[in-house]
N, CA and C atoms as an extended XYZ file, in Angstrom:
342
Properties=species:S:1:pos:R:3:atomname:S:1:resname:S:1:resid:I:1 pbc="F F F"
N       -18.457      -22.313        9.351 N   UNK     1
C       -18.783      -21.200        8.599 CA  UNK     1
C       -17.772      -20.868        7.633 C   UNK     1
N       -17.952      -20.674        6.149 N   UNK     2
C       -16.916      -19.829        5.423 CA  UNK     2
C       -17.246      -18.615        5.097 C   UNK     2
N       -16.172      -17.787        4.938 N   UNK     3
C       -16.228      -16.415        4.349 CA  UNK     3
C       -15.023      -16.252        3.569 C   UNK     3
N       -15.417      -14.764        3.034 N   UNK     4
C       -14.194      -14.729        2.354 CA  UNK     4
C       -13.767      -13.309        2.151 C   UNK     4
N       -12.768      -12.783        1.993 N   UNK     5
C       -12.240      -11.448        2.327 CA  UNK     5
C       -12.987      -10.525        1.583 C   UNK     5
N       -13.669       -9.579        2.012 N   UNK     6
C       -14.223       -8.689        0.919 CA  UNK     6
C       -13.417       -7.612        0.791 C   UNK     6
N       -12.281       -7.037        1.418 N   UNK     7
C       -11.377       -5.694        1.477 CA  UNK     7
C       -10.508       -5.914        2.578 C   UNK     7
N        -9.524       -5.059        2.065 N   UNK     8
C        -8.335       -5.112        3.229 CA  UNK     8
C        -8.517       -3.283        3.593 C   UNK     8
N        -8.798       -3.236        4.861 N   UNK     9
C        -9.015       -1.712        5.102 CA  UNK     9
C        -7.601       -1.033        5.972 C   UNK     9
N        -7.255        0.030        5.848 N   UNK    10
C        -6.376        0.402        6.472 CA  UNK    10
C        -6.756        1.793        7.122 C   UNK    10
N        -6.643        1.887        8.753 N   UNK    11
C        -7.031        3.051        9.191 CA  UNK    11
C        -5.836        4.162        8.933 C   UNK    11
N        -6.396        5.370        8.662 N   UNK    12
C        -5.364        6.448        8.324 CA  UNK    12
C        -5.634        7.634        8.777 C   UNK    12
N        -5.198        8.831        8.625 N   UNK    13
C        -5.469       10.006        8.909 CA  UNK    13
C        -6.135       10.772        7.623 C   UNK    13
N        -5.835       10.412        6.728 N   UNK    14
C        -6.215       11.323        5.435 CA  UNK    14
C        -6.716       10.411        4.570 C   UNK    14
N        -7.622        9.557        4.139 N   UNK    15
C        -8.230        8.559        3.248 CA  UNK    15
C        -7.985        9.258        1.888 C   UNK    15
N        -8.535       10.300        1.633 N   UNK    16
C        -8.405       10.854        0.328 CA  UNK    16
C        -6.604       10.845       -0.209 C   UNK    16
N        -6.057       11.201        0.392 N   UNK    17
C        -4.628       11.711        0.086 CA  UNK    17
C        -3.966        9.798        0.058 C   UNK    17
N        -4.242        9.058        0.900 N   UNK    18
C        -3.758        7.770        0.592 CA  UNK    18
C        -4.155        7.061       -0.112 C   UNK    18
N        -5.580        7.007       -0.481 N   UNK    19
C        -6.039        6.271       -1.894 CA  UNK    19
C        -5.522        6.755       -3.162 C   UNK    19
N        -5.196        7.998       -3.100 N   UNK    20
C        -4.593        8.568       -4.348 CA  UNK    20
C        -3.118        8.231       -4.654 C   UNK    20
N        -2.405        8.089       -3.486 N   UNK    21
C        -1.346        7.472       -3.648 CA  UNK    21
C        -1.318        6.016       -4.176 C   UNK    21
N        -2.222        5.015       -3.514 N   UNK    22
C        -2.314        3.515       -3.713 CA  UNK    22
C        -2.867        3.246       -5.327 C   UNK    22
N        -3.864        4.121       -5.424 N   UNK    23
C        -4.367        4.537       -6.738 CA  UNK    23
C        -3.356        4.475       -7.964 C   UNK    23
N        -2.289        5.315       -7.595 N   UNK    24
C        -1.261        5.702       -8.980 CA  UNK    24
C        -0.432        4.509       -8.618 C   UNK    24
N        -0.149        4.149       -7.649 N   UNK    25
C         0.822        2.925       -7.648 CA  UNK    25
C         0.384        1.779       -8.253 C   UNK    25
N        -1.013        1.285       -8.077 N   UNK    26
C        -1.246        0.364       -8.463 CA  UNK    26
C        -2.232        0.434       -9.521 C   UNK    26
N        -2.320        1.305      -10.269 N   UNK    27
C        -2.960        1.597      -11.525 CA  UNK    27
C        -4.477        1.420      -11.617 C   UNK    27
N        -4.927        2.117      -10.467 N   UNK    28
C        -6.727        1.956      -10.305 CA  UNK    28
C        -7.158        3.118       -9.841 C   UNK    28
N        -8.440        3.316       -9.979 N   UNK    29
C        -8.985        4.432       -9.807 CA  UNK    29
C        -9.791        4.888       -8.610 C   UNK    29
N        -9.257        5.770       -7.777 N   UNK    30
C        -9.972        6.031       -6.538 CA  UNK    30
C       -11.275        6.509       -6.402 C   UNK    30
N       -11.970        5.986       -5.217 N   UNK    31
C       -13.267        6.524       -5.130 CA  UNK    31
C       -13.148        7.020       -3.401 C   UNK    31
N       -14.014        8.468       -3.576 N   UNK    32
C       -14.288        8.673       -2.134 CA  UNK    32
C       -15.666        8.472       -2.051 C   UNK    32
N       -15.673        7.523       -0.887 N   UNK    33
C       -17.255        7.262       -0.649 CA  UNK    33
C       -17.729        8.228        0.096 C   UNK    33
N       -16.829        8.863        1.116 N   UNK    34
C       -17.400       10.038        2.099 CA  UNK    34
C       -16.067       10.655        2.562 C   UNK    34
N       -15.954       11.531        3.370 N   UNK    35
C       -14.817       12.431        3.683 CA  UNK    35
C       -13.573       11.262        4.585 C   UNK    35
N       -14.317       10.232        5.202 N   UNK    36
C       -13.648        9.204        5.885 CA  UNK    36
C       -13.755        7.973        5.572 C   UNK    36
N       -14.035        7.671        3.953 N   UNK    37
C       -13.669        6.431        3.756 CA  UNK    37
C       -13.737        6.499        2.163 C   UNK    37
N       -12.350        5.722        1.525 N   UNK    38
C       -12.265        6.025        0.394 CA  UNK    38
C       -11.864        4.492       -0.167 C   UNK    38
N       -11.689        4.362       -1.575 N   UNK    39
C       -11.219        2.983       -1.500 CA  UNK    39
C       -10.565        2.816       -3.104 C   UNK    39
N       -10.229        1.647       -3.405 N   UNK    40
C        -9.489        1.322       -4.904 CA  UNK    40
C       -10.061       -0.088       -4.874 C   UNK    40
N       -10.553       -0.541       -6.340 N   UNK    41
C       -10.589       -1.865       -6.690 CA  UNK    41
C        -9.571       -2.279       -7.520 C   UNK    41
N        -8.689       -3.153       -7.134 N   UNK    42
C        -7.380       -3.315       -7.913 CA  UNK    42
C        -7.859       -4.289       -8.835 C   UNK    42
N        -7.658       -4.368      -10.220 N   UNK    43
C        -8.175       -5.517      -10.805 CA  UNK    43
C        -7.240       -6.679      -10.568 C   UNK    43
N        -7.871       -7.762      -10.606 N   UNK    44
C        -7.411       -9.157      -10.262 CA  UNK    44
C        -7.177       -9.391       -8.688 C   UNK    44
N        -7.558       -8.081       -7.720 N   UNK    45
C        -7.381       -8.244       -6.362 CA  UNK    45
C        -8.555       -8.018       -5.731 C   UNK    45
N        -8.612       -7.740       -4.596 N   UNK    46
C        -9.657       -7.601       -3.410 CA  UNK    46
C        -9.547       -5.857       -3.123 C   UNK    46
N       -10.773       -5.347       -3.102 N   UNK    47
C       -10.783       -3.794       -2.734 CA  UNK    47
C       -10.074       -3.410       -1.578 C   UNK    47
N        -9.091       -2.324       -1.570 N   UNK    48
C        -8.533       -1.936       -0.535 CA  UNK    48
C        -9.011       -0.549       -0.297 C   UNK    48
N        -9.463       -0.504        1.026 N   UNK    49
C       -10.041        0.713        1.585 CA  UNK    49
C        -9.251        1.588        2.471 C   UNK    49
N        -9.527        2.750        2.964 N   UNK    50
C        -8.895        3.696        3.686 CA  UNK    50
C        -9.923        4.562        4.434 C   UNK    50
N       -10.042        4.271        5.769 N   UNK    51
C       -10.909        4.590        6.671 CA  UNK    51
C       -10.129        5.612        7.563 C   UNK    51
N       -10.676        6.837        7.858 N   UNK    52
C       -10.236        7.749        8.828 CA  UNK    52
C       -10.354        7.523        9.802 C   UNK    52
N        -9.477        7.924       11.018 N   UNK    53
C        -9.753        7.797       12.238 CA  UNK    53
C        -8.883        9.138       12.871 C   UNK    53
N        -8.931        9.168       14.103 N   UNK    54
C        -8.575       10.543       14.510 CA  UNK    54
C        -6.889       10.257       14.930 C   UNK    54
N        -6.636        9.203       15.320 N   UNK    55
C        -5.473        8.987       15.744 CA  UNK    55
C        -4.529        8.879       14.498 C   UNK    55
N        -3.114        9.084       14.955 N   UNK    56
C        -2.238        8.909       13.951 CA  UNK    56
C        -1.578        7.241       14.110 C   UNK    56
N        -1.014        6.913       13.362 N   UNK    57
C        -0.138        5.410       13.240 CA  UNK    57
C         1.131        6.036       14.276 C   UNK    57
N         1.159        4.765       15.147 N   UNK    58
C         2.468        5.206       16.306 CA  UNK    58
C         3.382        3.427       16.289 C   UNK    58
N         2.901        2.578       15.969 N   UNK    59
C         3.804        1.426       15.802 CA  UNK    59
C         3.746        0.830       14.531 C   UNK    59
N         4.504       -0.346       14.389 N   UNK    60
C         4.766       -0.957       13.181 CA  UNK    60
C         3.338       -1.503       12.957 C   UNK    60
N         3.110       -1.738       11.334 N   UNK    61
C         1.991       -2.550       10.977 CA  UNK    61
C         2.091       -3.941       11.438 C   UNK    61
N         0.870       -4.908       11.568 N   UNK    62
C         0.751       -6.078       11.879 CA  UNK    62
C         0.584       -7.079       10.563 C   UNK    62
N         0.334       -5.943        9.425 N   UNK    63
C         0.018       -6.592        8.314 CA  UNK    63
C         0.522       -5.653        7.178 C   UNK    63
N         0.797       -6.017        6.131 N   UNK    64
C         1.477       -5.317        5.014 CA  UNK    64
C         1.242       -6.047        3.469 C   UNK    64
N         1.273       -5.037        2.606 N   UNK    65
C         1.130       -5.568        1.212 CA  UNK    65
C         2.535       -5.796        0.730 C   UNK    65
N         2.344       -6.863       -0.304 N   UNK    66
C         3.269       -7.204       -0.974 CA  UNK    66
C         3.063       -7.136       -2.462 C   UNK    66
N         3.754       -6.219       -3.084 N   UNK    67
C         3.370       -5.884       -4.662 CA  UNK    67
C         4.376       -6.404       -5.339 C   UNK    67
N         4.212       -7.362       -6.303 N   UNK    68
C         5.198       -7.783       -7.368 CA  UNK    68
C         5.413       -6.824       -8.124 C   UNK    68
N         6.960       -7.023       -8.409 N   UNK    69
C         7.458       -5.404       -9.384 CA  UNK    69
C         8.593       -6.344       -9.927 C   UNK    69
N         8.613       -6.374      -11.210 N   UNK    70
C         9.569       -6.929      -12.200 CA  UNK    70
C        11.097       -6.337      -11.883 C   UNK    70
N        10.901       -4.950      -12.065 N   UNK    71
C        12.019       -4.250      -11.776 CA  UNK    71
C        12.215       -3.345      -10.278 C   UNK    71
N        12.711       -4.057       -9.329 N   UNK    72
C        12.508       -3.359       -7.989 CA  UNK    72
C        13.266       -1.973       -8.001 C   UNK    72
N        14.302       -1.352       -8.566 N   UNK    73
C        14.782       -0.176       -8.611 CA  UNK    73
C        13.924        0.887       -9.270 C   UNK    73
N        13.232        0.477      -10.405 N   UNK    74
C        12.383        1.309      -11.142 CA  UNK    74
C        10.973        1.496      -10.059 C   UNK    74
N        10.275        0.252       -9.916 N   UNK    75
C         9.195        0.610       -9.039 CA  UNK    75
C         9.573        1.297       -7.769 C   UNK    75
N        10.553        1.261       -7.190 N   UNK    76
C        11.102        2.065       -5.930 CA  UNK    76
C        11.049        3.555       -6.395 C   UNK    76
N        11.562        3.742       -7.304 N   UNK    77
C        11.850        5.137       -7.581 CA  UNK    77
C        10.480        5.674       -7.931 C   UNK    77
N         9.725        4.938       -8.591 N   UNK    78
C         8.256        5.524       -8.913 CA  UNK    78
C         7.608        5.771       -7.303 C   UNK    78
N         7.477        5.288       -6.938 N   UNK    79
C         6.942        4.981       -5.338 CA  UNK    79
C         7.516        6.146       -4.568 C   UNK    79
N         8.776        6.450       -4.663 N   UNK    80
C         9.467        7.610       -4.095 CA  UNK    80
C         8.806        8.947       -4.440 C   UNK    80
N         8.762        8.810       -5.949 N   UNK    81
C         8.072       10.096       -6.513 CA  UNK    81
C         6.682       10.376       -6.044 C   UNK    81
N         5.874        9.290       -5.542 N   UNK    82
C         4.561        9.609       -5.032 CA  UNK    82
C         4.409        9.600       -3.828 C   UNK    82
N         5.392        9.711       -3.203 N   UNK    83
C         5.379        9.923       -1.776 CA  UNK    83
C         5.825        8.937       -0.932 C   UNK    83
N         6.200        7.618       -1.198 N   UNK    84
C         6.896        6.719       -0.326 CA  UNK    84
C         8.149        6.884        0.212 C   UNK    84
N         8.627        6.362        1.040 N   UNK    85
C         9.716        6.451        1.499 CA  UNK    85
C        10.407        5.058        1.718 C   UNK    85
N        11.647        4.674        1.446 N   UNK    86
C        12.520        3.478        1.322 CA  UNK    86
C        12.816        3.305        2.678 C   UNK    86
N        12.499        2.063        3.292 N   UNK    87
C        13.147        1.439        4.525 CA  UNK    87
C        14.296        0.634        4.054 C   UNK    87
N        15.613        1.129        4.419 N   UNK    88
C        16.506        0.090        4.329 CA  UNK    88
C        17.029       -0.081        2.797 C   UNK    88
N        17.677       -1.324        2.582 N   UNK    89
C        18.243       -1.596        1.174 CA  UNK    89
C        17.386       -2.739        0.775 C   UNK    89
N        17.768       -2.960       -0.436 N   UNK    90
C        16.854       -4.189       -0.963 CA  UNK    90
C        17.565       -5.494       -0.524 C   UNK    90
N        16.755       -6.663       -0.011 N   UNK    91
C        17.129       -7.530        0.718 CA  UNK    91
C        16.974       -8.853       -0.283 C   UNK    91
N        18.219       -9.589       -0.684 N   UNK    92
C        18.114      -10.548       -1.622 CA  UNK    92
C        18.176      -12.306       -1.071 C   UNK    92
N        17.472      -13.253       -1.221 N   UNK    93
C        17.590      -14.671       -0.757 CA  UNK    93
C        17.356      -15.283       -1.965 C   UNK    93
N        17.343      -16.767       -1.308 N   UNK    94
C        17.316      -17.379       -2.475 CA  UNK    94
C        15.997      -17.618       -2.997 C   UNK    94
N        14.792      -16.907       -2.548 N   UNK    95
C        13.583      -16.872       -3.132 CA  UNK    95
C        13.280      -15.588       -4.074 C   UNK    95
N        14.480      -14.668       -3.831 N   UNK    96
C        14.355      -13.309       -4.997 CA  UNK    96
C        14.815      -12.353       -4.171 C   UNK    96
N        14.004      -11.200       -4.250 N   UNK    97
C        14.332       -9.916       -3.739 CA  UNK    97
C        13.290       -9.163       -3.471 C   UNK    97
N        13.546       -8.203       -2.494 N   UNK    98
C        12.373       -7.352       -2.087 CA  UNK    98
C        12.805       -5.879       -1.313 C   UNK    98
N        12.030       -5.078       -1.535 N   UNK    99
C        12.631       -3.547       -0.988 CA  UNK    99
C        11.006       -3.248       -0.184 C   UNK    99
N        11.400       -2.850        1.331 N   UNK   100
C        10.407       -2.375        2.112 CA  UNK   100
C        10.442       -0.907        1.760 C   UNK   100
N         9.544       -0.686        1.965 N   UNK   101
C         9.106        1.094        1.907 CA  UNK   101
C         7.857        1.561        2.897 C   UNK   101
N         7.460        2.768        2.783 N   UNK   102
C         6.425        3.123        3.741 CA  UNK   102
C         5.602        4.034        2.889 C   UNK   102
N         4.448        4.136        2.716 N   UNK   103
C         3.514        5.157        2.321 CA  UNK   103
C         3.419        6.208        2.961 C   UNK   103
N         2.693        7.358        2.340 N   UNK   104
C         2.860        8.613        2.883 CA  UNK   104
C         2.253        9.101        4.422 C   UNK   104
N         1.834        7.768        4.974 N   UNK   105
C         1.191        7.664        6.228 CA  UNK   105
C         2.059        6.622        6.985 C   UNK   105
N         3.272        6.045        6.803 N   UNK   106
C         3.945        5.271        7.378 CA  UNK   106
C         3.643        3.654        7.306 C   UNK   106
N         2.702        3.566        6.537 N   UNK   107
C         2.468        1.960        6.533 CA  UNK   107
C         3.078        1.329        5.624 C   UNK   107
N         3.981        0.427        6.091 N   UNK   108
C         5.068       -0.411        5.404 CA  UNK   108
C         4.363       -1.235        4.112 C   UNK   108
N         5.078       -1.508        3.133 N   UNK   109
C         4.761       -2.483        1.940 CA  UNK   109
C         6.002       -2.831        1.402 C   UNK   109
N         5.942       -3.752        0.778 N   UNK   110
C         7.153       -4.570       -0.048 CA  UNK   110
C         6.797       -4.429       -1.566 C   UNK   110
N         8.038       -4.158       -2.321 N   UNK   111
C         7.977       -4.867       -3.487 CA  UNK   111
C         8.988       -5.855       -3.697 C   UNK   111
N         8.161       -6.985       -4.350 N   UNK   112
C         8.836       -8.364       -4.378 CA  UNK   112
C         9.070       -8.340       -5.579 C   UNK   112
N        10.151       -9.381       -5.620 N   UNK   113
C        10.865       -9.755       -7.311 CA  UNK   113
C        11.378      -11.098       -7.274 C   UNK   113
N        10.894      -12.173       -8.173 N   UNK   114
C        11.599      -13.293       -8.063 CA  UNK   114
C        10.319      -14.485       -7.613 C   UNK   114
């Protein structure tokens, strides 16, 4: 049986707040389907959805998003202005560089370059 990924869903405490953060970060329009379900359709990507759950995040993500950013410093500064938090310093290796961040609810994501 073949299937395709329809969307990536983040459990979160406040879907409306988180969808606005990610919409601003990825230049997409937020959609609030209900108080507990919001999403964005990112051009050239799959839908990213945010589902409200009663419990807060307590451990590290098992999955995270990598977003390509030509200028890591500028992208990181913009993300921080939207409510992200930098986690550590930029890491550079033979494949390029990346910066780990957390969104306003503590979900890890990376800006990558190279």
